[in-house]
N, C-alpha and C positions, 0 to 999 in steps of 0.2 A: 497435600502436595509438599514435598520436601524442598526447602529453600535451595537455591543454586545461584552462584555468581561465578561463572566459569567462561573461559575463552578457549576455543579450540580451532585448529586449522585442518582442513581436509585437502590433501595434495591432489591436484587435478591436472589433466593433460592439457596441452595447448589447444586452443580453439581451432576446429577444422577450418580449412580455407573457405568452404561454402558459407560458413557462418560469419567468417571475417568479411567476406564480400557483402553479405546481407547487412552487417552492421555499418559498413562503409556506405552502402546505398542509403541506409536509414539516416546517416549523418548528412549525406547530400540532400536528402529529402527535407530534413529539418531545416538545414541552412537555406534551402530554396523557399521554404514556407514562412520564414521570419523576415521582417523588414527592419531597417534601421530606425524607422519612426515608431517602432514597437507595435506594429500591426501584424496580422497573421493571414496568410493565404489559405483559408479554410477549404476553398473549393478544391485545391490540389490535395490536401490531406484527406478530404472526404472521398475523392476519386480513388485514391490508392488504398484507403481503409474504409470502405463503405459501411453505412449503418444497415443493420438487419433487424427484422422484427423478432420478438420472443417466440418461442416454440412450445406450445402446450403438450406436444407429443414427446415421448422419450427419445432423446438423441444422446447416444453414449451413456445411457442409463440416467439421464438428467432431463427434467422438463423445466421450462422457464416461463415467466409471466411478468408483466410490467404493472407497477403500482404508482400512480401519480400522487405527489405530495403537494406541489404548487406549480400550476401551469405558468404563472407569470414569470417564474425564474427557471422554467424547464427542469425542475427538480423532480426526478422520478427514481424509482428503484426497479432494477431488474432482478427478480428473485429466482434462483436456481435451486431446484429441489430434487434430491436423489429419488429415483423411482424404484430402486431395488429395496425390497423389504429388509428391515433391520433384523439382525440375528438374535436380538434380545429386546426387552421391553423399554430400554433406554432410548429416549428421543434423541435425534441428531442435534449437535450443537449448531449455533448460528455464527456465521462469519460476516462481518461488515467489511466489504471489499472496496478499497479506494485505488483506482488505477493510477498509473504514472503518466508522465507527459509534461513535466515542468510547470504544472498548473495551467498550461496554455493549450495543450493538445489532448485529444482523447474523448471518449464518450462511453457510457455503459452500453450503448447500442452499437458501437463500432465492432466490426467483425473480430479484430484481434482481442479486444477486451471481453467480448462475449465468449470467445473460445477459452480465454484464460480462466474466467470465472466458472465456466462449465467444467473445465478440468479440475479446478480446486474442489468443486462440489462432489465430483465423482471420486477423486483421489483421497479426499479427506473425510468423506462421508458426512458432509455438513450442508445445511441450508445456507447458501451464499447469497448475500444481499449486496448487489453491486450498485453503488450510488452514483448517479449522474449529477455531478456537481458543476457549478458555473466555472467558466474559464477566463483566464487573463488573456489579453490586457483589458478586454471590455469590462471585466469584473476582477477587481484586485482584492488583496487582503482587506478584510477578513471573510470575504464572501464564501470562499471554499470551506473554511473552517465552520462557518455558520451552517452551510448546507450539510456538511458531514454530521455535525452534532444534531441538527434538526431531523436528519434521517433516523438516528438512533432514538430520539424522543418520539418520533412518529410511530415506530414499531412498539415502543413502550406503552403508548397511549391507545393502541388498537382496541376495538370493541371486543367484548368477551367472546362473541360468536364468530370472530374472524377465523377462517380455516387455518391460517398459518399457526395459530396458537396450538392446534392439535398435531402439528407436523414438526415442531422444533422446540428445543429446550432453551427458553430465554434466560434461564439461570446460568447457562454456559455460553456466553457470548464472547467472541474474539474480534479483534480488529486486525485486518490484514491489509497492509499498504505497501505498494511497490513504488520506489523512487519518490517522486513528489507525493504520491499517495502515502508513503511511509512518513514523510514530514506531516502531512495532514492527519494521519493516524495518531501521531504523538500528541498533537494539539487537541484532537477530539478526546483522546484518552485522559488528558489533563482536565478538560471540562467535565467529562463523565465522572471523574474521581470526586468532583465537588457537587454532583447533582444527585438528588434523591429520586431514583427511578422506582416505578411501581413493580415492574416485572423484569426488566432488563438488568442483567448483572454482567458487566464487562470484566472478565477475569484474566484475559490474555491479550497481548499485543505482539503480532508478528510483523517485524519491520524488515522488509526485503530491500536492501540497498537504499535506505532512506536518504532523501535529498536534503542535506544541510549545507549552510554556507557561512561565510565570515569575511571580514575585510582583510585580515592577515592571511596570506597564502600559506597553505600547508605544504609539506614536502611532497605528498602524493599529487597535489594539484599542479605543482611545478613540474614534477617528473613525468606525469602522465597527461599533460595539458592538451595534447593532440590525439589522445586515445579515443577512437569512435566507440559508440555513437555520442557519448556525452563529453564533448570537449569543454575546456575551460571557457572559451568564448561563448559557447552555447549556454553553459550554466549561468554565466554573467547576464546574458540576455534574458533568460528566464526570471532571474531575480529582479531585474529592472522592470519587467513587464508585470510582475506580481506584487512587489512591495509598494507601499504608498509612495506617491511622488515625493522626491526629495530625501527619502530614507536610503541608508546604505545597508550592506549585507550583515552588519552587526545588529540589525533589527531583531527583536526577540523571535519573530517568525522563522527567520533563517538560521541565526546563530543561537540555537537553543541552549548551548553551554557557554555562551559569551557573556559580555558585561551586562547585557540587558535580559539574559535568559531567565526563565522561571526555575526557582529551586523547588523541586517536587518532593523533597525529603519529608515535608509535613503532610503530604497527601497519602493518607493511610490506604486508600482504595486504588492507588495507581496500580495498574495491572502488571503481573509478571510479564517479562518481555524477552523475546528472542530476536536477535539481530542477525540477519543473513547478509554477508558481505562478500565482495569480490576483491581479490588481491591486486587486480589490475584496473580497479575503478578509481577515478580521481577522488572519489569521496571516501576512500577507505580510512584515511587518517581521521576524518570527522566522525565516522562511524565508530572507530575505536575510542575516540574521546567520549562519544555518547555512552558507550558501554561503561567506560571508567567512571563517568559522572553518575550514572544510575547506580552503579555499585557503591560509590562513595556515599550516595544519599540513602543507602540501605535498602535498595530495591532488589527484587529477584530478577536477575538478568543473565542471559547467556549470549555470547558472541560466537558465531561460526563463520570462519573465513575460508572461502574456496580460493586456493592460492592463485590459480590462473583465470579466475572469473573476471570478465570485463563487465562494465555496467550494462545491464539488460540480459545477462546470460540466462536469467530465469524465463526468457521467452522461448527457449529452444528445448522442447520436450523430448527430443531425440538424444540429447546429451546425457551422459551419466550423471553430470552435476545436477540436472533437473530432478532425477530420481532421488539423489542424495538430499536435495533440498526438500522434496516432498516428505521424505522419511523424517527429516528434522522437524518439519511442521507437524506431521502425524504423531510423532513421539511427544512433542510439546503439548498437543491437544489431549493426548491419551493420559497424561499425568492427571489432568482434571477429571477425566472419566473414571479412573481408578479411585479417585478421592471420594466419589459419591456412591460407589458400589458397596 
């Protein structure tokens, strides 16, 4: 793979009205689900985004199954496997998928997350392992990071006769995280860089609108503070619910490039990274900073900005931006494929 440290912008059209209304509804739902005492109305969330079982049959050329890691913390994996035969002898790569939701919403079994992971498996030709990590505020930092890393270790330590080993290439593993899942993915990638795996090799990190924070407001946070679905007020609530009591947004978990952030320049195995950002996302300035810092630290990193993309645009598969995003992901993964042929 050739090193790259580039930034590019893809000009996109304004979001259609039907999607703007959907995002405004999502913002209303989120605000109705959170409470000032840092509790969550999960009954409402589960009613509107119900959980569904895995499907061993081929749906959209992908089958799925669940694998339990730890019942006591409801840590399980939903594994999506392409059912279309490969065109060559190369096994499909593995993608560890971390959903978004501000560390407080979502589930690997939720309808929306199930559909997203299934699409990724089909579009990227990969075995997608969707991780059901614990949620704030019941479980705060570092529970989510522990669950994410334990999921990677669990796959690495599987028995030799596990059928997954014959269906996927564990030497080509990627982390794909959306929003809070992108933040989680960064911290799991850091841990993975320092761990001696037996089989798993994390070689790429796809950060889709990663959720970072900090005490000092950025220009985009001020300018886009009321842009649904992720308003500044909602983002602040997420950080309060997730970070240890008494900590502020300059905690290393939130402000990865701040005064307490981890310098990853010495981590030789930190994976190549592609950052997918939206120009109308309140987090865009922090994502640009993340790109600049990774580049300064000598890491292989690419930033792609979709000029009119709001936070969560990756949820609308009928938008041209979705297809462009998938192409960026596919090209990123394909670089490693070419490297082993």
